[in-house]
PDB file of N, CA, C, O and CB in Angstrom:
ATOM      1  N   UNK A   1     221.479 185.142  98.928  1.00  0.00           N
ATOM      2  CA  UNK A   1     222.980 185.854  99.026  1.00  0.00           C
ATOM      3  C   UNK A   1     222.892 186.754  98.567  1.00  0.00           C
ATOM      4  O   UNK A   1     221.921 186.881  97.822  1.00  0.00           O
ATOM      5  CB  UNK A   1     224.122 185.375  98.506  1.00  0.00           C
ATOM      6  N   UNK A   2     223.644 187.681  98.693  1.00  0.00           N
ATOM      7  CA  UNK A   2     223.933 189.074  99.211  1.00  0.00           C
ATOM      8  C   UNK A   2     223.633 189.931  97.423  1.00  0.00           C
ATOM      9  O   UNK A   2     223.240 191.083  97.243  1.00  0.00           O
ATOM     10  CB  UNK A   2     225.969 189.192 100.083  1.00  0.00           C
ATOM     11  N   UNK A   3     223.887 189.175  96.645  1.00  0.00           N
ATOM     12  CA  UNK A   3     223.365 190.109  95.787  1.00  0.00           C
ATOM     13  C   UNK A   3     221.991 189.881  95.287  1.00  0.00           C
ATOM     14  O   UNK A   3     221.439 190.854  94.775  1.00  0.00           O
ATOM     15  CB  UNK A   3     224.198 190.228  94.753  1.00  0.00           C
ATOM     16  N   UNK A   4     221.304 188.694  95.351  1.00  0.00           N
ATOM     17  CA  UNK A   4     219.698 188.840  94.813  1.00  0.00           C
ATOM     18  C   UNK A   4     219.471 189.799  94.778  1.00  0.00           C
ATOM     19  O   UNK A   4     218.628 189.436  93.958  1.00  0.00           O
ATOM     20  CB  UNK A   4     218.611 188.365  95.404  1.00  0.00           C
ATOM     21  N   UNK A   5     219.278 191.299  94.870  1.00  0.00           N
ATOM     22  CA  UNK A   5     218.768 192.024  95.155  1.00  0.00           C
ATOM     23  C   UNK A   5     219.722 192.854  93.995  1.00  0.00           C
ATOM     24  O   UNK A   5     219.778 194.035  94.338  1.00  0.00           O
ATOM     25  CB  UNK A   5     218.591 192.174  96.594  1.00  0.00           C
ATOM     26  N   UNK A   6     220.249 192.686  93.125  1.00  0.00           N
ATOM     27  CA  UNK A   6     221.020 193.112  91.764  1.00  0.00           C
ATOM     28  C   UNK A   6     220.105 193.320  90.910  1.00  0.00           C
ATOM     29  O   UNK A   6     219.064 192.664  90.918  1.00  0.00           O
ATOM     30  CB  UNK A   6     222.000 192.133  91.131  1.00  0.00           C
ATOM     31  N   UNK A   7     220.296 194.038  90.253  1.00  0.00           N
ATOM     32  CA  UNK A   7     219.023 194.166  88.735  1.00  0.00           C
ATOM     33  C   UNK A   7     219.784 195.157  88.403  1.00  0.00           C
ATOM     34  O   UNK A   7     220.545 195.891  89.033  1.00  0.00           O
ATOM     35  CB  UNK A   7     217.037 194.622  88.843  1.00  0.00           C
ATOM     36  N   UNK A   8     219.302 195.023  86.757  1.00  0.00           N
ATOM     37  CA  UNK A   8     219.481 195.819  85.588  1.00  0.00           C
ATOM     38  C   UNK A   8     218.147 195.576  84.574  1.00  0.00           C
ATOM     39  O   UNK A   8     217.878 194.726  83.725  1.00  0.00           O
ATOM     40  CB  UNK A   8     220.940 195.387  84.879  1.00  0.00           C
ATOM     41  N   UNK A   9     217.390 196.878  85.158  1.00  0.00           N
ATOM     42  CA  UNK A   9     216.141 196.480  83.458  1.00  0.00           C
ATOM     43  C   UNK A   9     215.778 196.559  82.713  1.00  0.00           C
ATOM     44  O   UNK A   9     214.671 196.216  82.298  1.00  0.00           O
ATOM     45  CB  UNK A   9     215.377 196.394  83.038  1.00  0.00           C
ATOM     46  N   UNK A  10     217.163 197.387  81.962  1.00  0.00           N
ATOM     47  CA  UNK A  10     217.542 196.907  80.372  1.00  0.00           C
ATOM     48  C   UNK A  10     218.347 195.774  79.925  1.00  0.00           C
ATOM     49  O   UNK A  10     218.821 195.723  78.791  1.00  0.00           O
ATOM     50  CB  UNK A  10     218.246 197.894  79.735  1.00  0.00           C
ATOM     51  N   UNK A  11     218.553 194.596  81.070  1.00  0.00           N
ATOM     52  CA  UNK A  11     219.285 193.836  80.514  1.00  0.00           C
ATOM     53  C   UNK A  11     218.389 192.794  80.090  1.00  0.00           C
ATOM     54  O   UNK A  11     218.886 192.251  79.103  1.00  0.00           O
ATOM     55  CB  UNK A  11     220.335 193.496  81.269  1.00  0.00           C
ATOM     56  N   UNK A  12     217.181 192.228  80.431  1.00  0.00           N
ATOM     57  CA  UNK A  12     216.009 191.368  79.764  1.00  0.00           C
ATOM     58  C   UNK A  12     215.961 191.954  78.461  1.00  0.00           C
ATOM     59  O   UNK A  12     216.071 191.168  77.520  1.00  0.00           O
ATOM     60  CB  UNK A  12     214.489 191.434  80.514  1.00  0.00           C
ATOM     61  N   UNK A  13     215.776 193.552  78.128  1.00  0.00           N
ATOM     62  CA  UNK A  13     215.294 193.538  76.716  1.00  0.00           C
ATOM     63  C   UNK A  13     216.907 193.261  76.311  1.00  0.00           C
ATOM     64  O   UNK A  13     217.163 192.125  75.913  1.00  0.00           O
ATOM     65  CB  UNK A  13     214.371 195.120  76.042  1.00  0.00           C
ATOM     66  N   UNK A  14     218.022 194.250  76.390  1.00  0.00           N
ATOM     67  CA  UNK A  14     219.144 193.536  75.969  1.00  0.00           C
ATOM     68  C   UNK A  14     219.208 192.134  75.661  1.00  0.00           C
ATOM     69  O   UNK A  14     219.297 191.899  74.456  1.00  0.00           O
ATOM     70  CB  UNK A  14     219.962 193.702  76.787  1.00  0.00           C
ATOM     71  N   UNK A  15     219.193 191.427  76.206  1.00  0.00           N
ATOM     72  CA  UNK A  15     219.340 189.462  75.918  1.00  0.00           C
ATOM     73  C   UNK A  15     218.215 189.304  75.327  1.00  0.00           C
ATOM     74  O   UNK A  15     218.045 188.103  75.120  1.00  0.00           O
ATOM     75  CB  UNK A  15     219.380 188.192  77.374  1.00  0.00           C
ATOM     76  N   UNK A  16     217.109 190.116  74.843  1.00  0.00           N
ATOM     77  CA  UNK A  16     216.283 189.557  73.566  1.00  0.00           C
ATOM     78  C   UNK A  16     216.996 189.872  72.147  1.00  0.00           C
ATOM     79  O   UNK A  16     216.747 189.105  71.217  1.00  0.00           O
ATOM     80  CB  UNK A  16     214.733 190.283  73.527  1.00  0.00           C
ATOM     81  N   UNK A  17     217.715 190.769  71.973  1.00  0.00           N
ATOM     82  CA  UNK A  17     218.241 190.978  71.249  1.00  0.00           C
ATOM     83  C   UNK A  17     220.205 191.072  71.379  1.00  0.00           C
ATOM     84  O   UNK A  17     221.083 191.531  70.647  1.00  0.00           O
ATOM     85  CB  UNK A  17     217.423 191.913  70.979  1.00  0.00           C
ATOM     86  N   UNK A  18     220.195 190.634  72.203  1.00  0.00           N
ATOM     87  CA  UNK A  18     222.299 189.608  71.880  1.00  0.00           C
ATOM     88  C   UNK A  18     221.833 188.543  72.585  1.00  0.00           C
ATOM     89  O   UNK A  18     221.872 188.859  73.774  1.00  0.00           O
ATOM     90  CB  UNK A  18     224.369 190.378  72.900  1.00  0.00           C
ATOM     91  N   UNK A  19     221.238 186.982  72.395  1.00  0.00           N
ATOM     92  CA  UNK A  19     220.716 186.533  73.224  1.00  0.00           C
ATOM     93  C   UNK A  19     222.340 186.027  74.082  1.00  0.00           C
ATOM     94  O   UNK A  19     222.441 185.727  75.271  1.00  0.00           O
ATOM     95  CB  UNK A  19     219.521 185.507  72.652  1.00  0.00           C
ATOM     96  N   UNK A  20     223.880 186.075  72.664  1.00  0.00           N
ATOM     97  CA  UNK A  20     224.607 185.840  73.438  1.00  0.00           C
ATOM     98  C   UNK A  20     225.044 186.171  75.259  1.00  0.00           C
ATOM     99  O   UNK A  20     225.817 185.503  75.946  1.00  0.00           O
ATOM    100  CB  UNK A  20     225.181 186.103  72.692  1.00  0.00           C
ATOM    101  N   UNK A  21     224.430 187.134  75.586  1.00  0.00           N
ATOM    102  CA  UNK A  21     224.799 187.656  76.597  1.00  0.00           C
ATOM    103  C   UNK A  21     224.559 186.404  77.968  1.00  0.00           C
ATOM    104  O   UNK A  21     225.345 185.865  78.747  1.00  0.00           O
ATOM    105  CB  UNK A  21     223.983 189.065  76.626  1.00  0.00           C
ATOM    106  N   UNK A  22     222.885 186.304  77.727  1.00  0.00           N
ATOM    107  CA  UNK A  22     223.561 184.656  78.767  1.00  0.00           C
ATOM    108  C   UNK A  22     223.915 183.445  78.590  1.00  0.00           C
ATOM    109  O   UNK A  22     223.621 182.676  79.505  1.00  0.00           O
ATOM    110  CB  UNK A  22     222.850 184.091  79.591  1.00  0.00           C
ATOM    111  N   UNK A  23     224.349 183.108  77.875  1.00  0.00           N
ATOM    112  CA  UNK A  23     225.543 182.635  77.587  1.00  0.00           C
ATOM    113  C   UNK A  23     226.963 182.871  78.157  1.00  0.00           C
ATOM    114  O   UNK A  23     227.711 181.958  78.506  1.00  0.00           O
ATOM    115  CB  UNK A  23     225.570 182.874  76.559  1.00  0.00           C
ATOM    116  N   UNK A  24     227.388 184.772  78.242  1.00  0.00           N
ATOM    117  CA  UNK A  24     228.475 185.160  78.385  1.00  0.00           C
ATOM    118  C   UNK A  24     228.136 185.271  80.056  1.00  0.00           C
ATOM    119  O   UNK A  24     228.961 185.489  80.944  1.00  0.00           O
ATOM    120  CB  UNK A  24     228.907 186.408  77.416  1.00  0.00           C
ATOM    121  N   UNK A  25     227.205 185.134  80.154  1.00  0.00           N
ATOM    122  CA  UNK A  25     226.483 185.714  82.160  1.00  0.00           C
ATOM    123  C   UNK A  25     226.842 183.741  82.794  1.00  0.00           C
ATOM    124  O   UNK A  25     227.657 183.377  83.642  1.00  0.00           O
ATOM    125  CB  UNK A  25     223.359 186.425  82.249  1.00  0.00           C
ATOM    126  N   UNK A  26     226.048 183.042  82.120  1.00  0.00           N
ATOM    127  CA  UNK A  26     225.968 181.681  82.433  1.00  0.00           C
ATOM    128  C   UNK A  26     227.241 181.343  83.248  1.00  0.00           C
ATOM    129  O   UNK A  26     227.490 180.960  84.392  1.00  0.00           O
ATOM    130  CB  UNK A  26     225.818 180.821  81.145  1.00  0.00           C
ATOM    131  N   UNK A  27     227.979 181.683  82.053  1.00  0.00           N
ATOM    132  CA  UNK A  27     229.861 180.746  82.091  1.00  0.00           C
ATOM    133  C   UNK A  27     230.990 181.276  82.443  1.00  0.00           C
ATOM    134  O   UNK A  27     232.135 180.951  82.131  1.00  0.00           O
ATOM    135  CB  UNK A  27     230.524 180.287  80.725  1.00  0.00           C
ATOM    136  N   UNK A  28     230.367 182.635  83.529  1.00  0.00           N
ATOM    137  CA  UNK A  28     231.273 183.217  85.022  1.00  0.00           C
ATOM    138  C   UNK A  28     230.330 182.588  85.750  1.00  0.00           C
ATOM    139  O   UNK A  28     230.751 181.687  86.476  1.00  0.00           O
ATOM    140  CB  UNK A  28     231.504 185.092  85.489  1.00  0.00           C
ATOM    141  N   UNK A  29     229.458 182.755  85.759  1.00  0.00           N
ATOM    142  CA  UNK A  29     228.785 182.480  87.132  1.00  0.00           C
ATOM    143  C   UNK A  29     228.743 180.335  87.334  1.00  0.00           C
ATOM    144  O   UNK A  29     228.591 179.838  88.450  1.00  0.00           O
ATOM    145  CB  UNK A  29     226.740 183.438  86.969  1.00  0.00           C
ATOM    146  N   UNK A  30     228.873 179.635  86.322  1.00  0.00           N
ATOM    147  CA  UNK A  30     229.455 178.431  86.919  1.00  0.00           C
ATOM    148  C   UNK A  30     230.976 178.302  86.872  1.00  0.00           C
ATOM    149  O   UNK A  30     231.587 177.257  87.094  1.00  0.00           O
ATOM    150  CB  UNK A  30     228.886 177.272  86.261  1.00  0.00           C
ATOM    151  N   UNK A  31     231.571 179.594  86.530  1.00  0.00           N
ATOM    152  CA  UNK A  31     232.988 179.356  86.941  1.00  0.00           C
ATOM    153  C   UNK A  31     233.036 179.699  88.371  1.00  0.00           C
ATOM    154  O   UNK A  31     233.614 178.907  89.116  1.00  0.00           O
ATOM    155  CB  UNK A  31     234.048 180.206  86.111  1.00  0.00           C
ATOM    156  N   UNK A  32     232.631 180.522  88.749  1.00  0.00           N
ATOM    157  CA  UNK A  32     232.373 180.394  90.616  1.00  0.00           C
ATOM    158  C   UNK A  32     232.401 181.889  91.057  1.00  0.00           C
ATOM    159  O   UNK A  32     232.782 182.260  92.167  1.00  0.00           O
ATOM    160  CB  UNK A  32     233.870 179.415  91.661  1.00  0.00           C
ATOM    161  N   UNK A  33     231.841 182.913  89.805  1.00  0.00           N
ATOM    162  CA  UNK A  33     231.476 184.067  89.913  1.00  0.00           C
ATOM    163  C   UNK A  33     230.219 183.859  90.886  1.00  0.00           C
ATOM    164  O   UNK A  33     229.610 182.792  90.967  1.00  0.00           O
ATOM    165  CB  UNK A  33     231.281 184.706  88.558  1.00  0.00           C
ATOM    166  N   UNK A  34     229.791 185.460  91.893  1.00  0.00           N
ATOM    167  CA  UNK A  34     229.171 185.810  92.606  1.00  0.00           C
ATOM    168  C   UNK A  34     227.464 186.077  92.237  1.00  0.00           C
ATOM    169  O   UNK A  34     226.354 185.703  92.616  1.00  0.00           O
ATOM    170  CB  UNK A  34     229.927 186.707  92.957  1.00  0.00           C
ATOM    171  N   UNK A  35     228.245 187.189  91.012  1.00  0.00           N
ATOM    172  CA  UNK A  35     227.034 187.369  90.373  1.00  0.00           C
ATOM    173  C   UNK A  35     228.006 187.624  88.745  1.00  0.00           C
ATOM    174  O   UNK A  35     229.183 187.648  88.386  1.00  0.00           O
ATOM    175  CB  UNK A  35     225.896 188.843  91.172  1.00  0.00           C
ATOM    176  N   UNK A  36     226.721 187.769  88.180  1.00  0.00           N
ATOM    177  CA  UNK A  36     227.415 188.052  86.740  1.00  0.00           C
ATOM    178  C   UNK A  36     225.922 189.257  86.003  1.00  0.00           C
ATOM    179  O   UNK A  36     224.759 188.923  85.772  1.00  0.00           O
ATOM    180  CB  UNK A  36     227.728 186.012  85.588  1.00  0.00           C
ATOM    181  N   UNK A  37     226.357 190.173  85.875  1.00  0.00           N
ATOM    182  CA  UNK A  37     225.096 190.934  85.099  1.00  0.00           C
ATOM    183  C   UNK A  37     226.027 192.613  84.225  1.00  0.00           C
ATOM    184  O   UNK A  37     227.126 193.114  84.463  1.00  0.00           O
ATOM    185  CB  UNK A  37     223.504 191.520  86.777  1.00  0.00           C
ATOM    186  N   UNK A  38     224.902 193.014  83.199  1.00  0.00           N
ATOM    187  CA  UNK A  38     225.519 193.666  82.837  1.00  0.00           C
ATOM    188  C   UNK A  38     225.406 195.108  82.789  1.00  0.00           C
ATOM    189  O   UNK A  38     224.322 195.686  82.717  1.00  0.00           O
ATOM    190  CB  UNK A  38     225.643 193.217  82.095  1.00  0.00           C
ATOM    191  N   UNK A  39     226.483 195.662  82.829  1.00  0.00           N
ATOM    192  CA  UNK A  39     226.488 197.150  83.682  1.00  0.00           C
ATOM    193  C   UNK A  39     226.680 198.386  82.689  1.00  0.00           C
ATOM    194  O   UNK A  39     227.387 198.731  81.742  1.00  0.00           O
ATOM    195  CB  UNK A  39     227.861 197.227  84.867  1.00  0.00           C
ATOM    196  N   UNK A  40     225.151 199.051  83.834  1.00  0.00           N
ATOM    197  CA  UNK A  40     224.167 200.296  82.638  1.00  0.00           C
ATOM    198  C   UNK A  40     223.280 199.470  81.672  1.00  0.00           C
ATOM    199  O   UNK A  40     222.672 198.409  81.811  1.00  0.00           O
ATOM    200  CB  UNK A  40     225.364 201.387  81.363  1.00  0.00           C
ATOM    201  N   UNK A  41     223.433 200.376  80.598  1.00  0.00           N
ATOM    202  CA  UNK A  41     223.047 199.905  78.958  1.00  0.00           C
ATOM    203  C   UNK A  41     223.833 199.127  78.181  1.00  0.00           C
ATOM    204  O   UNK A  41     223.415 198.765  77.081  1.00  0.00           O
ATOM    205  CB  UNK A  41     222.932 200.985  78.056  1.00  0.00           C
ATOM    206  N   UNK A  42     224.948 198.797  78.586  1.00  0.00           N
ATOM    207  CA  UNK A  42     226.057 197.791  77.608  1.00  0.00           C
ATOM    208  C   UNK A  42     226.450 198.241  77.333  1.00  0.00           C
ATOM    209  O   UNK A  42     225.925 199.350  77.430  1.00  0.00           O
ATOM    210  CB  UNK A  42     226.058 197.023  76.680  1.00  0.00           C
ATOM    211  N   UNK A  43     228.066 198.290  76.487  1.00  0.00           N
ATOM    212  CA  UNK A  43     228.096 196.682  75.981  1.00  0.00           C
ATOM    213  C   UNK A  43     228.548 195.748  76.984  1.00  0.00           C
ATOM    214  O   UNK A  43     228.514 194.522  76.886  1.00  0.00           O
ATOM    215  CB  UNK A  43     229.084 196.423  74.743  1.00  0.00           C
ATOM    216  N   UNK A  44     229.014 196.492  78.048  1.00  0.00           N
ATOM    217  CA  UNK A  44     230.229 195.935  79.601  1.00  0.00           C
ATOM    218  C   UNK A  44     229.632 194.875  79.919  1.00  0.00           C
ATOM    219  O   UNK A  44     228.482 195.053  79.517  1.00  0.00           O
ATOM    220  CB  UNK A  44     230.384 196.957  81.257  1.00  0.00           C
ATOM    221  N   UNK A  45     229.714 193.553  80.544  1.00  0.00           N
ATOM    222  CA  UNK A  45     229.326 193.052  81.306  1.00  0.00           C
ATOM    223  C   UNK A  45     230.626 192.808  83.036  1.00  0.00           C
ATOM    224  O   UNK A  45     231.848 192.671  83.106  1.00  0.00           O
ATOM    225  CB  UNK A  45     228.799 191.931  80.368  1.00  0.00           C
ATOM    226  N   UNK A  46     229.671 192.858  83.975  1.00  0.00           N
ATOM    227  CA  UNK A  46     230.880 192.226  85.019  1.00  0.00           C
ATOM    228  C   UNK A  46     230.823 191.349  86.255  1.00  0.00           C
ATOM    229  O   UNK A  46     229.721 191.004  86.683  1.00  0.00           O
ATOM    230  CB  UNK A  46     231.520 193.248  85.584  1.00  0.00           C
ATOM    231  N   UNK A  47     231.557 191.098  86.648  1.00  0.00           N
ATOM    232  CA  UNK A  47     230.646 189.441  87.598  1.00  0.00           C
ATOM    233  C   UNK A  47     231.845 190.016  88.930  1.00  0.00           C
ATOM    234  O   UNK A  47     232.879 190.661  88.754  1.00  0.00           O
ATOM    235  CB  UNK A  47     231.084 186.819  86.563  1.00  0.00           C
ATOM    236  N   UNK A  48     231.197 189.461  90.376  1.00  0.00           N
ATOM    237  CA  UNK A  48     232.350 189.703  90.919  1.00  0.00           C
ATOM    238  C   UNK A  48     232.364 188.260  92.136  1.00  0.00           C
ATOM    239  O   UNK A  48     231.477 187.458  92.427  1.00  0.00           O
ATOM    240  CB  UNK A  48     232.369 191.434  91.541  1.00  0.00           C
ATOM    241  N   UNK A  49     233.682 188.398  92.586  1.00  0.00           N
ATOM    242  CA  UNK A  49     233.690 186.394  92.737  1.00  0.00           C
ATOM    243  C   UNK A  49     234.818 186.899  93.937  1.00  0.00           C
ATOM    244  O   UNK A  49     235.269 188.026  94.142  1.00  0.00           O
ATOM    245  CB  UNK A  49     234.530 184.890  90.854  1.00  0.00           C
ATOM    246  N   UNK A  50     235.015 185.946  94.455  1.00  0.00           N
ATOM    247  CA  UNK A  50     235.968 185.353  95.467  1.00  0.00           C
ATOM    248  C   UNK A  50     237.412 185.529  94.880  1.00  0.00           C
ATOM    249  O   UNK A  50     237.573 184.757  93.935  1.00  0.00           O
ATOM    250  CB  UNK A  50     235.630 183.745  95.762  1.00  0.00           C
ATOM    251  N   UNK A  51     238.833 186.530  95.222  1.00  0.00           N
ATOM    252  CA  UNK A  51     240.132 186.208  94.330  1.00  0.00           C
ATOM    253  C   UNK A  51     240.083 184.998  93.635  1.00  0.00           C
ATOM    254  O   UNK A  51     240.565 184.841  92.513  1.00  0.00           O
ATOM    255  CB  UNK A  51     241.395 186.129  95.123  1.00  0.00           C
ATOM    256  N   UNK A  52     239.123 183.564  94.723  1.00  0.00           N
ATOM    257  CA  UNK A  52     240.148 182.503  94.801  1.00  0.00           C
ATOM    258  C   UNK A  52     239.621 182.097  92.967  1.00  0.00           C
ATOM    259  O   UNK A  52     240.257 181.261  92.325  1.00  0.00           O
ATOM    260  CB  UNK A  52     239.862 181.048  96.406  1.00  0.00           C
ATOM    261  N   UNK A  53     238.823 182.586  92.568  1.00  0.00           N
ATOM    262  CA  UNK A  53     237.856 182.212  91.741  1.00  0.00           C
ATOM    263  C   UNK A  53     238.153 182.818  90.747  1.00  0.00           C
ATOM    264  O   UNK A  53     237.653 182.280  89.759  1.00  0.00           O
ATOM    265  CB  UNK A  53     236.638 182.375  92.085  1.00  0.00           C
ATOM    266  N   UNK A  54     239.150 184.323  90.349  1.00  0.00           N
ATOM    267  CA  UNK A  54     239.026 184.755  89.620  1.00  0.00           C
ATOM    268  C   UNK A  54     239.892 184.098  88.078  1.00  0.00           C
ATOM    269  O   UNK A  54     239.842 184.463  86.903  1.00  0.00           O
ATOM    270  CB  UNK A  54     239.154 185.836  90.209  1.00  0.00           C
ATOM    271  N   UNK A  55     240.676 182.958  88.801  1.00  0.00           N
ATOM    272  CA  UNK A  55     241.386 182.869  87.048  1.00  0.00           C
ATOM    273  C   UNK A  55     240.451 181.966  86.228  1.00  0.00           C
ATOM    274  O   UNK A  55     240.161 182.100  85.039  1.00  0.00           O
ATOM    275  CB  UNK A  55     243.173 182.014  86.918  1.00  0.00           C
ATOM    276  N   UNK A  56     239.995 180.932  87.168  1.00  0.00           N
ATOM    277  CA  UNK A  56     238.831 180.478  86.278  1.00  0.00           C
ATOM    278  C   UNK A  56     238.071 180.710  86.249  1.00  0.00           C
ATOM    279  O   UNK A  56     237.365 179.714  86.091  1.00  0.00           O
ATOM    280  CB  UNK A  56     238.452 179.720  86.148  1.00  0.00           C
ATOM    281  N   UNK A  57     237.217 182.050  86.332  1.00  0.00           N
ATOM    282  CA  UNK A  57     236.300 182.580  85.783  1.00  0.00           C
ATOM    283  C   UNK A  57     236.804 183.465  84.357  1.00  0.00           C
ATOM    284  O   UNK A  57     236.034 183.566  83.402  1.00  0.00           O
ATOM    285  CB  UNK A  57     235.665 183.325  86.872  1.00  0.00           C
ATOM    286  N   UNK A  58     238.122 184.058  84.342  1.00  0.00           N
ATOM    287  CA  UNK A  58     238.589 184.584  83.136  1.00  0.00           C
ATOM    288  C   UNK A  58     238.863 183.776  82.028  1.00  0.00           C
ATOM    289  O   UNK A  58     239.041 184.153  80.870  1.00  0.00           O
ATOM    290  CB  UNK A  58     239.615 185.211  83.355  1.00  0.00           C
ATOM    291  N   UNK A  59     238.889 182.359  82.577  1.00  0.00           N
ATOM    292  CA  UNK A  59     239.705 181.359  81.398  1.00  0.00           C
ATOM    293  C   UNK A  59     238.265 180.955  80.833  1.00  0.00           C
ATOM    294  O   UNK A  59     238.190 180.839  79.610  1.00  0.00           O
ATOM    295  CB  UNK A  59     240.895 179.752  82.066  1.00  0.00           C
ATOM    296  N   UNK A  60     237.053 180.718  81.632  1.00  0.00           N
ATOM    297  CA  UNK A  60     235.931 180.190  81.517  1.00  0.00           C
ATOM    298  C   UNK A  60     234.904 182.073  80.040  1.00  0.00           C
ATOM    299  O   UNK A  60     233.802 182.130  79.494  1.00  0.00           O
ATOM    300  CB  UNK A  60     235.269 179.769  83.797  1.00  0.00           C
ATOM    301  N   UNK A  61     235.845 182.869  80.060  1.00  0.00           N
ATOM    302  CA  UNK A  61     235.149 183.587  79.401  1.00  0.00           C
ATOM    303  C   UNK A  61     236.261 183.982  77.750  1.00  0.00           C
ATOM    304  O   UNK A  61     235.907 184.561  76.723  1.00  0.00           O
ATOM    305  CB  UNK A  61     234.692 184.876  80.545  1.00  0.00           C
ATOM    306  N   UNK A  62     237.924 183.250  78.192  1.00  0.00           N
ATOM    307  CA  UNK A  62     238.496 183.618  77.317  1.00  0.00           C
ATOM    308  C   UNK A  62     238.124 183.554  76.101  1.00  0.00           C
ATOM    309  O   UNK A  62     238.514 184.394  75.291  1.00  0.00           O
ATOM    310  CB  UNK A  62     239.315 183.267  77.419  1.00  0.00           C
ATOM    311  N   UNK A  63     237.251 182.481  75.736  1.00  0.00           N
ATOM    312  CA  UNK A  63     237.199 182.615  73.695  1.00  0.00           C
ATOM    313  C   UNK A  63     236.425 183.407  72.975  1.00  0.00           C
ATOM    314  O   UNK A  63     236.261 183.348  71.756  1.00  0.00           O
ATOM    315  CB  UNK A  63     236.702 181.365  72.888  1.00  0.00           C
ATOM    316  N   UNK A  64     235.907 184.212  73.788  1.00  0.00           N
ATOM    317  CA  UNK A  64     234.657 184.958  73.726  1.00  0.00           C
ATOM    318  C   UNK A  64     235.602 186.325  73.218  1.00  0.00           C
ATOM    319  O   UNK A  64     236.736 186.647  73.574  1.00  0.00           O
ATOM    320  CB  UNK A  64     233.608 185.046  75.372  1.00  0.00           C
ATOM    321  N   UNK A  65     234.601 187.032  72.177  1.00  0.00           N
ATOM    322  CA  UNK A  65     235.075 188.573  71.308  1.00  0.00           C
ATOM    323  C   UNK A  65     235.361 189.479  72.094  1.00  0.00           C
ATOM    324  O   UNK A  65     234.986 190.604  71.764  1.00  0.00           O
ATOM    325  CB  UNK A  65     234.025 189.320  70.396  1.00  0.00           C
ATOM    326  N   UNK A  66     235.946 189.361  73.101  1.00  0.00           N
ATOM    327  CA  UNK A  66     236.134 190.787  74.011  1.00  0.00           C
ATOM    328  C   UNK A  66     236.894 190.826  74.521  1.00  0.00           C
ATOM    329  O   UNK A  66     237.566 189.799  74.611  1.00  0.00           O
ATOM    330  CB  UNK A  66     235.426 191.230  74.878  1.00  0.00           C
ATOM    331  N   UNK A  67     237.417 192.316  75.374  1.00  0.00           N
ATOM    332  CA  UNK A  67     238.076 192.537  76.319  1.00  0.00           C
ATOM    333  C   UNK A  67     238.502 192.266  77.412  1.00  0.00           C
ATOM    334  O   UNK A  67     238.282 193.285  78.066  1.00  0.00           O
ATOM    335  CB  UNK A  67     237.930 192.996  76.424  1.00  0.00           C
ATOM    336  N   UNK A  68     239.168 191.256  78.308  1.00  0.00           N
ATOM    337  CA  UNK A  68     238.646 190.881  79.487  1.00  0.00           C
ATOM    338  C   UNK A  68     239.800 192.297  81.158  1.00  0.00           C
ATOM    339  O   UNK A  68     240.963 192.694  81.090  1.00  0.00           O
ATOM    340  CB  UNK A  68     239.064 188.602  79.431  1.00  0.00           C
ATOM    341  N   UNK A  69     239.067 192.490  81.952  1.00  0.00           N
ATOM    342  CA  UNK A  69     239.734 193.433  82.385  1.00  0.00           C
ATOM    343  C   UNK A  69     240.028 192.842  84.309  1.00  0.00           C
ATOM    344  O   UNK A  69     239.076 192.683  85.073  1.00  0.00           O
ATOM    345  CB  UNK A  69     238.748 194.960  81.982  1.00  0.00           C
ATOM    346  N   UNK A  70     240.898 192.707  84.558  1.00  0.00           N
ATOM    347  CA  UNK A  70     240.355 191.854  86.324  1.00  0.00           C
ATOM    348  C   UNK A  70     241.184 193.374  87.198  1.00  0.00           C
ATOM    349  O   UNK A  70     242.287 193.892  87.029  1.00  0.00           O
ATOM    350  CB  UNK A  70     241.596 189.419  86.923  1.00  0.00           C
ATOM    351  N   UNK A  71     239.799 193.764  88.331  1.00  0.00           N
ATOM    352  CA  UNK A  71     240.332 194.390  88.915  1.00  0.00           C
ATOM    353  C   UNK A  71     240.208 194.004  90.829  1.00  0.00           C
ATOM    354  O   UNK A  71     240.337 192.796  91.026  1.00  0.00           O
ATOM    355  CB  UNK A  71     239.872 195.590  88.286  1.00  0.00           C
ATOM    356  N   UNK A  72     240.046 194.623  91.804  1.00  0.00           N
ATOM    357  CA  UNK A  72     240.388 194.275  93.177  1.00  0.00           C
ATOM    358  C   UNK A  72     239.273 195.258  93.881  1.00  0.00           C
ATOM    359  O   UNK A  72     239.348 196.462  93.638  1.00  0.00           O
ATOM    360  CB  UNK A  72     242.115 194.578  93.606  1.00  0.00           C
ATOM    361  N   UNK A  73     238.215 194.752  94.771  1.00  0.00           N
ATOM    362  CA  UNK A  73     237.958 196.441  95.250  1.00  0.00           C
ATOM    363  C   UNK A  73     238.248 196.139  97.166  1.00  0.00           C
ATOM    364  O   UNK A  73     238.677 195.043  97.527  1.00  0.00           O
ATOM    365  CB  UNK A  73     235.684 197.195  94.726  1.00  0.00           C
ATOM    366  N   UNK A  74     238.034 196.924  97.894  1.00  0.00           N
ATOM    367  CA  UNK A  74     238.682 196.757  99.132  1.00  0.00           C
ATOM    368  C   UNK A  74     237.332 196.747  99.532  1.00  0.00           C
ATOM    369  O   UNK A  74     237.041 196.611 100.720  1.00  0.00           O
ATOM    370  CB  UNK A  74     239.812 197.792  99.755  1.00  0.00           C
TER     371      UNK A  74
END
């Protein structure tokens, strides 16, 4: 996919300390996100997805202790 080259070298380290990060990312991917990653040094995770999958992705993480923001890029 176009996102196979996305990387964050701090993410594996953060996942060792906060194993729930992997769970959160997996939920977004399973719901249709093309990619889900940690932004910078955290604590933000982001997902990139087609517009048609946004509601499903938001619903997949609705129960997590987090604020959820949806934005659109052009």
